[in-house]
DOBA-831160 format. One record per residue (C-alpha): x, y, z; residue in one letter. Coordinates in steps of 0.02 Angstrom, whole numbers, padded with zeros to 5 digits, always signed. Last residue first. Example, Ala and Ser with C-alpha at 12.3 -4.5 7.8 and 13.67 -1.06 7.14 Angstrom:
2
+00684-00053+00357S/+00615-00225+00390A/
//
This chain:
396
-06450+01866+06819V/-06509+01778+06660R/-06497+01854+06487E/-06536+02038+06463G/-06479+02069+06640P/-06302+02013+06590S/-06236+01851+06661E/-06147+01844+06827V/-05962+01839+06868P/-05915+01797+07049R/-05827+01928+07156G/-05930+01903+07313G/-06049+02050+07288A/-06100+01984+07117D/-06008+02025+06957Y/-06042+02107+06789L/-05900+02116+06665G/-05791+02221+06552L/-05924+02349+06508L/-05839+02467+06385E/-05859+02654+06400P/-05790+02753+06252E/-05799+02935+06308G/-05612+02936+06333K/-05631+02958+06522A/-05746+02807+06529I/-05634+02686+06434G/-05656+02544+06558Q/-05807+02479+06654V/-05826+02351+06793V/-06006+02325+06846A/-06028+02265+07025V/-06193+02192+07083Y/-06271+02226+07252S/-06337+02114+07390R/-06221+02198+07515S/-06093+02141+07644V/-05953+02122+07515F/-06000+02287+07432V/-05943+02395+07577Q/-05966+02562+07491A/-05964+02741+07553R/-06103+02813+07448P/-06113+02905+07281A/-06294+02881+07229L/-06379+02886+07059V/-06561+02840+07030V/-06633+02799+06859S/-06816+02820+06817D/-06918+02659+06796G/-07074+02724+06884V/-07080+02911+06855R/-07017+03062+06950V/-07077+03233+06892P/-06962+03382+06920H/-07042+03544+06981H/-07000+03510+07164D/-06903+03351+07198P/-06993+03198+07268L/-06893+03150+07420S/-06795+02988+07408L/-06827+02812+07467S/-06732+02651+07491L/-06809+02485+07447Y/-06783+02303+07491Y/-06675+02379+07626D/-06725+02269+07771I/-06779+02391+07905A/-06751+02381+08094S/-06608+02508+08093A/-06717+02630+07997E/-06669+02663+07818P/-06579+02826+07774A/-06690+02945+07676Q/-06614+03015+07517V/-06621+03200+07473S/-06637+03268+07297T/-06530+03313+07148K/-06600+03318+06972T/-06561+03214+06818M/-06631+03240+06643D/-06483+03252+06523E/-06402+03089+06577P/-06566+02992+06581G/-06743+02978+06650S/-06714+03060+06818G/-06650+03046+06996V/-06490+03106+07076L/-06445+03067+07255G/-06419+03145+07425H/-06380+03097+07604L/-06307+02922+07596I/-06189+02896+07743K/-06141+02714+07704A/-06084+02689+07885R/-06227+02577+07943R/-06232+02470+07788H/-06337+02492+07633T/-06323+02419+07460L/-06477+02312+07429G/-06605+02438+07371G/-06730+02460+07229F/-06802+02634+07227F/-06947+02713+07319Y/-07007+02887+07275A/-07073+02991+07418R/-07210+03120+07444D/-07351+02993+07452G/-07292+02827+07380N/-07203+02822+07214V/-07144+02657+07141H/-06994+02554+07087S/-06873+02694+07043V/-06709+02622+06979E/-06533+02597+07046S/-06357+02649+07005I/-06211+02666+07126Y/-06050+02757+07082I/-05866+02721+07104L/-05706+02798+07035A/-05683+02961+07131P/-05509+03035+07101A/-05360+03006+07215E/-05251+03160+07241P/-05366+03244+07369E/-05428+03418+07318Q/-05615+03383+07312M/-05630+03362+07500N/-05764+03229+07531T/-05612+03122+07498H/-05548+03129+07677L/-05687+03009+07728Y/-05608+02883+07610T/-05697+02866+07442T/-05573+02895+07301G/-05603+02721+07228T/-05430+02654+07270L/-05429+02763+07427A/-05573+02657+07495H/-05454+02511+07514G/-05278+02563+07558P/-05183+02455+07684E/-05030+02532+07765G/-04860+02461+07811H/-04697+02514+07895T/-04766+02634+08024A/-04647+02752+08115G/-04758+02899+08160M/-04675+03010+08029Q/-04702+02882+07891A/-04884+02848+07933L/-04921+03034+07951I/-04835+03079+07786P/-04929+02938+07695V/-05103+02988+07755S/-05141+03105+07610G/-05095+02972+07482V/-05222+02856+07561C/-05240+02737+07709T/-05401+02777+07802N/-05364+02642+07932G/-05215+02527+07929P/-05056+02536+08036A/-04945+02384+08009N/-04786+02399+08109I/-04695+02263+08018Q/-04524+02180+08023E/-04496+02186+08211V/-04340+02087+08253R/-04402+02005+08412V/-04291+01999+08567G/-04433+01977+08690V/-04406+02122+08811K/-04324+02257+08706R/-04385+02222+08530R/-04558+02153+08570L/-04588+02289+08698V/-04537+02422+08571E/-04658+02351+08444A/-04795+02355+08574A/-04763+02539+08612R/-04786+02578+08427L/-04937+02463+08425I/-05019+02558+08567T/-04980+02730+08495S/-05072+02682+08336F/-05220+02616+08436N/-05225+02785+08526Q/-05283+02855+08360T/-05178+02954+08237P/-05268+03099+08152K/-05336+03122+07977L/-05404+03295+07940A/-05568+03384+07910H/-05539+03485+08069D/-05715+03461+08134E/-05742+03292+08049E/-05584+03215+08121D/-05551+03062+08013F/-05466+02917+08099Q/-05294+02838+08084L/-05238+02679+08172C/-05406+02594+08152P/-05368+02451+08173Y/-05219+02363+08253S/-05055+02285+08200T/-04892+02211+08262V/-04738+02125+08193G/-04662+01973+08111A/-04675+01851+08256I/-04614+01685+08189R/-04705+01521+08162V/-04645+01346+08121N/-04621+01288+08301P/-04691+01382+08451L/-04564+01461+08570R/-04597+01635+08499R/-04780+01619+08543I/-04735+01593+08727A/-04620+01745+08725A/-04757+01846+08640A/-04878+01801+08780E/-04759+01854+08919E/-04703+02014+08835A/-04880+02060+08782L/-04964+02047+08951T/-04980+02235+08985D/-05009+02272+08800L/-05159+02157+08801G/-05165+02036+08656I/-05314+02061+08541G/-05500+02089+08537G/-05638+02209+08484E/-05710+02213+08308Q/-05895+02184+08349G/-05928+02368+08380P/-05794+02478+08301Y/-05635+02482+08403F/-05551+02626+08495F/-05407+02600+08616D/-05437+02663+08793G/-05362+02513+08883E/-05229+02430+08776S/-05233+02319+08624V/-05108+02219+08521V/-05148+02122+08363R/-04993+02017+08339L/-04938+01995+08159L/-04878+01819+08126L/-04761+01753+07992G/-04796+01570+07952A/-04664+01439+07917E/-04706+01286+07813K/-04683+01097+07826G/-04869+01068+07808A/-04887+00976+07974R/-04780+01107+08061F/-04881+01248+07982A/-05044+01171+08044A/-04976+01154+08222Q/-04904+01330+08221S/-05067+01402+08156I/-05163+01321+08298Q/-05032+01383+08424R/-05045+01561+08358A/-05233+01550+08378K/-05215+01499+08560E/-05077+01626+08597L/-05178+01780+08553G/-05267+01892+08428F/-05175+01827+08276V/-05145+01914+08109T/-05066+01816+07967I/-04912+01879+07874V/-04826+01856+07705E/-04967+01749+07640P/-04917+01582+07563E/-05086+01534+07486M/-05055+01355+07546E/-05052+01424+07723L/-05232+01479+07701A/-05282+01302+07651P/-05210+01237+07816A/-05283+01376+07924I/-05461+01369+07858S/-05522+01223+07965Q/-05469+01313+08124V/-05556+01476+08081P/-05434+01612+08030L/-05447+01774+08128Q/-05557+01915+08063V/-05501+02096+08067L/-05327+02063+07995H/-05349+01886+07934G/-05223+01878+07794L/-05085+01999+07745H/-04982+01995+07584G/-05091+01885+07475I/-05039+01873+07292A/-05183+01882+07167I/-05188+01723+07063H/-05375+01730+07026H/-05416+01585+07143Q/-05307+01672+07272S/-05415+01827+07268L/-05576+01731+07296V/-05502+01624+07435S/-05421+01771+07524A/-05587+01863+07529E/-05671+01713+07607R/-05526+01687+07728F/-05548+01858+07807D/-05485+02035+07790I/-05379+01988+07641A/-05239+02115+07620I/-05175+02114+07442A/-05005+02113+07358K/-04930+02200+07206P/-04973+02382+07240I/-04903+02470+07086G/-05023+02472+06940A/-05013+02286+06901Q/-05082+02237+07071S/-05217+02369+07057V/-05265+02303+06885R/-05274+02123+06948A/-05381+02173+07098A/-05499+02268+06983I/-05530+02117+06874L/-05543+02001+07025P/-05677+02099+07120N/-05670+02055+07303F/-05838+02146+07322G/-05777+02324+07295I/-05761+02372+07480Q/-05691+02199+07518K/-05547+02228+07397T/-05400+02276+07507T/-05229+02335+07450F/-05065+02295+07541Y/-04948+02443+07551F/-04763+02460+07590R/-04682+02617+07660L/-04513+02696+07624G/-04586+02869+07595S/-04555+02876+07407E/-04616+02697+07389K/-04780+02733+07478A/-04816+02888+07374A/-04776+02795+07213R/-04891+02649+07256G/-05032+02764+07307L/-05023+02866+07147L/-05016+02705+07044A/-05167+02637+07137A/-05265+02796+07102N/-05224+02781+06917E/-05279+02599+06918A/-05443+02646+07005V/-05468+02782+06874T/-05450+02655+06734D/-05567+02532+06822I/-05712+02655+06832D/-05827+02556+06946I/-06016+02543+06931V/-06101+02482+07089F/-06265+02400+07042T/-06433+02395+07132N/-06528+02417+06968P/-06476+02302+06826P/-06338+02334+06699I/-06350+02324+06510R/-06530+02385+06500G/-06486+02530+06386E/-06548+02653+06519R/-06433+02569+06647H/-06278+02573+06538L/-06316+02753+06488C/-06335+02805+06669L/-06170+02725+06716A/-06080+02810+06572S/-06149+02983+06614H/-06109+02967+06799I/-05933+02904+06761L/-05907+03046+06637H/-05944+03169+06778P/-05781+03119+06864N/-05711+03268+06960R/-05852+03392+06991A/-06002+03274+06989I/-05904+03145+07089L/-05851+03272+07219T/-06031+03332+07237D/-06094+03153+07256L/-05964+03092+07381F/-06079+03063+07530M/
//
């Protein structure tokens, strides 16, 4: 999806990743991340937010909760993270990354509420009164106060399959009043997802109805419930290019994730401020008919992999098409078309530039610094859950 942009704007990343694979220092099925470029992207995002009066929480699920990268992002200008679920929060907290927002798309299970409160997040998302009551009870026992973001929905809002749910706008005043009476919690604001979506025809980000819903919800909380709304949290394709829209619409918070690696849908345009910082490396396993099969493990339904590079090293790569796996397939392998006039051999390297969601993959993450200087240094190899693993030359 981002291959042409990557070739044009960060060719050193391709070269470094190929060298690491050819030298046997990283295995196939590895996302290689240019940590210096991620830090530069984070600094751009942090400055843009500050100049517009916004605050950002960064997310790490796309890069497998990676602690090295999270620390660099925090240092570069976005000090707190959004943890989509308790698993992500646990990994980040273990590495002393401050949690700003917890449970945005995934509510906290009952047994996770008490340990989540110990992480002292600024806000926790709830989909209704019952979850707010559970958090209230745990906060009372712990002697803490929890800030709650109400996920508010109205008819016609858009949600990806499996992500539906929230407090209905038509019942918000009544439900919020009940939540407000609970001890040890306060309503801090409202949220939804996605609040901005990419329009492929216009190649532009546009507000969704979800955004309008939470703006109306904030007004209901102010006028009918007497809540001082601290946050109108409007995530979805948060990047430097989205900052003017967020500010003009009245958001207070955004949550960049893909922007850190230059891989939002907007970043198929080569002119966006954030540079590409992520690449995927694999290896040809075998050739069957007119297709070469390479080791898989990365795919999800929105990866949008159309093309890749294949060859024996940095000076011997050619572009070809990649076949998306069928919905019924387990991606032990993915396949690519055999290019004309370019032999493909077992063991050749494969380069992709997909839209990543490492946390739902079986992939490794290799964190590399010094790429732009031509001095790549492998800082560590991690699994998809942010845990360090040994190098392929030892035991993986």
